[in-house]
N, C-alpha and C positions, 0 to 999 in steps of 0.2 A: 445276318443276311442284310444286304442293303435295301431300304426301301425305296430306293430309286428305280424305276423300270430300266430295263437294258438299252432302250433306245433314247435315254437322256444321260448315260454315264461317260460319254465320250464329248470332246469339243465338236468333232463332225457330227455326231448323233444328235446333240443339242441343237446345233445350226440347222442340220436337215429336217428335224422333226418339227421345231417351234418356230424357226424364223424364214427359212427359205419359202415357205408356202405365200408369205406375206409380201414378197419381192415383186416389184413390176415385171412383167414377162421379159423385157430387154435385159434387165439386171439379172435375171435367172439364166438367161441364155449366155451372158458373158459377164461372169462375176468380177473377173479381174479389170476389165473396162470400167465397170460400175464403180469400182473401189478406186480407181484412178481419176475419174472425171470430177471435175469441181461443179458441184450442184448450185453454187452460189457465185457466179461469175460477176454479178453486179455488187457484191459485198452487201447485200441486204442484212443489216443489223438485227433484224427480227429473229433470224435464224440462230446465231449464237446465243441471244437473249433466251430463245425456247430451250436451248440446252442447259443454260444456266438455270433457267426455271425449273427444269426437269430434276437436275442435280438438288435444288432446294427441297424438292418434294421428297426426294429420297432421304436426304438427311433428317428430314421431319419425321417419316414414316418408317425408317429402318428399325427403330425401336421395337414396333409391332412385329417385325419380320424376324428379328434375331432375338427378341425377348430378353433384351438387355439393353442399356444405353452405352453404345460405343463412343460417344463425343464426337459425333461427326461434325467438326467445325471447320472443315475444309482445310486443315493443316495436312502437312506431309505425315506428321505422326498419327493423324486419323486414318490414312491409308493402311498404315501398318496394323492398326487396331482392327480394321475392316478385314484385312487380309487373313488375320489369325482367327477371326470369327467365322471363316467358311470351313465347312465340315461336311463329311459324308451324312452324317445324321440330319443336319439341317438341310441340306440338298434333298434328302429324302422327304422331309416334311413339306419343302416347298414344292415338291413334285406332285404332292397329292392336293395342293391347294388350287382354288380358282380365285380370280379377282371379282370385283363387284358385278362385272358384265360377263363373267364366265370365261375371260382370258386366263391361260395358265399363269399362275403366279410366278414361275422361273422366268418367262418371258419378261414379264413386267419389271422383275427384281434385276434382271441383266440390262434392260434398256435404261432403267434409272440409275443403276450402279455404274454403268459406262460413262453417263453423262456426269456423275459424282467424280469419278476418277479423272476424266478429261478437265473438269472445271478446276480441281485442286492443282493440276498442272498450270492451266491458264493463270489462277490467282497467284500460285507461289513461284512460278518459274517463267513468267512472261510468255506462256504458251499462246499459240494462235489457233483457233478452231479452223479446221479445213472441212467444209460441209459436203457430206455426200448423201446420196439418196439410196435407200432409206437413211433417215437422219441419225439411226443409232450406229451407222458405219462411219460416221464422221471421225476424223483423225485430228491430232493434235500436233502442230508443229512447233519444234523446239530449236533453239540457237543457243550454243553455249561453247565452252572452250574445247569440247570435243568434236564440234563441227555443228552441222544441220541434219535434222532428221524428223521422222514422224513416228508419234506413238498411236497405236491402235487400241483404245480402251476396251472395245466390244470384243476385239480377239482376246484380250488379256482376261476378261471376265470368263469367256468360254472356257479357255484353258484351265483357269483357277478353280473352276467348278466340276472339271473333268477328272475322270482316273487316269493315271494315278496321282495327280496333282491335287486333288482336293484334300483339305486337312493340313498340307504342308507349308502353308503361308507362302506360295510361289508367287501371289501377286505382290506381296511386299519385297520379294527379290527382285522382280523385274522392274518395279518401281524404283527400288535403290540403283540397281545397275545403269538403267536407262535414263533416269530423271534426276535423282538426288546426285549420284556420284558425279556425272559430267559436269554438274553445276558447282560441285564443292571447291573450295580453295583449302587445300591439305595444309598450306604453311600458315593458316591462320588458326589451326587446331592449337588447344593449350597444351603443354608439355605435361605427360603424365608422370615422368621420372627422368633423372639423368640417364642419358643414352649409355654411359658406360657402367651402369649398375649390372653386378654379375647376377645372372638368374640361373640356378642349377637346374639340372633336368628332374622332371618328375618322373620316377620310375614305374609307379604303378597307377597310372591315371583311372580314376573314377570321378563321378560328378561331384562328390562331396570332398574327395581328396584334393581336386583341381580348386574349389572354393577356399579350402584351408591353405593350400599353396599361396593363392594370390593374397590372401589376408596376411601371411607371414612375410612375403617377399616383394609384394606389390601392393601394398595397402592402399596407394592411391587410386587405384582401379577398383571402385567399389561395387561395380555391378557388370555382369557379363553382357547384359543387354537382352531385351525381350526376343531378338531374333536369333540368338546363339542356340545351337541345336539343344532339344529338350533333353532332360536325363535319360529318357528311353532311347533317343537317337544317339546320344553320346555313348550309352552302355552297348548299343548295337555295332558302333564302329570299331570298339574294341581296340584302342589304341596299344600299342606295345610300350611307348613312352611318349611324353611331350617335351620339347624344347621351346624357349622363349627368348625372343630378340627384340630389344627396342630399336627402333628406326625413325627416321625423320626428326634427328636431334631429341629423341625421346617423345615424340608426339603420337605415335602408333606403337603397338605391341603385335609382334608377328607370333602366333602360337601354332606349332606344327609337329606332326609326329606320323608314324607309319602304322598302317593297318594291314590286314591280309591282302588288300585289293589295290593298296597304292598309298600315296601321300596326301594329307590332307593339311592345308594351311588355313589360317584365321586372322584377320585384321581387327584389332579392336582399337578405338580411340577412347578417350575419356569417359564417354558414355557407354562403352561397350562394343559388342558386334558391329562391325561395319561391313565386312565381305569375306568371302571365302574362295579357295581354289583347290581343286582336286586334280593330282596327277598320277594316272597308272604308273606304277613302278615295281621292280623286283624288291624282294625282302632283303636282298643283301647284294652289294654292300649298302651300309646306311646312306641316306641321303643327306645331303648338308644345305644349309640356308647361310647365305652370307650378306651382309650389309655393304653396298660399294657406292659410296656417294649418293646419288639420288635413286639408286636402283637396289632392289633385292633379287640376289642370284640364288637360283635353285639348282642343285646338281643331283641328279638321280639317276639310277641304273634302269634301263628300259632294255629287256631282252639282252642282258649281259654287255650293254654298251652305256657308258656314262653320257647323259644328255644334260645340257644346261639350258635353263629356262630363265629369263630375265623379265622382270615387272617392276614398275615405279614403286617407290618405297611406300606409297598409300594403297598398293595393291593392283590387281588386274582390272 
């Protein structure tokens, strides 16, 4: 049984119970407008500095909250470590705690954690704080080869702590998809192995047999990476088989296979798991994955009709 009260188990409940009562009346009356209005039109540097200071506090005090050292050094990797440390059990303990002045500990954790997440983007990816009122609603503006957009660290934290996301590392998934991947230069990735290497089908995929397969056929890929599905999740998926395709002149491996609910594809670089794609599909006929110049083409049957999906070779 979860230790977390029902009114703190969803993103909406977390927000409504802990945060909404603290908003100015005009913001409560029109949240969309409050989230769109620049609260620092004069570009006062003290407000971004305050967020940076709040992030520093989180980095120093997180060890007490998590009861372990996550190495919060403001790197991208630290966001992944933080994401995978969020669990329903910890959320339950935090829901029972109060800060020194009686403030709910979960509220303090999210406010400081949102500042840390945003500051990681500012420091590593030239993000720019876009100040909002309250300050924890502040966004981070990003420009990269994918275009321009805003990241909402506060919203990401609420979702990562909510059912059913808590314990699944979804904060890392969002960070990878919306921050790291758009800024990545896939052509700069090192080659794992020659693209024409023949990689046979793994007919009875299990987590242990997958490791043995890679050691035998692709020893250059030494690790699946921290964000690859856990052994429990991999078993739950129950792949019928797995095929492997080197793409991008051997810079990435596409691992793909059917389950009873559709097709799962995973992209791995020299460090392991990079991203994933799921496509609902019929179990027959078999799906196919082909490398075509700078793209990967996926052919799958959906309601007895073959549908083609195309993504760039480095994934969706």
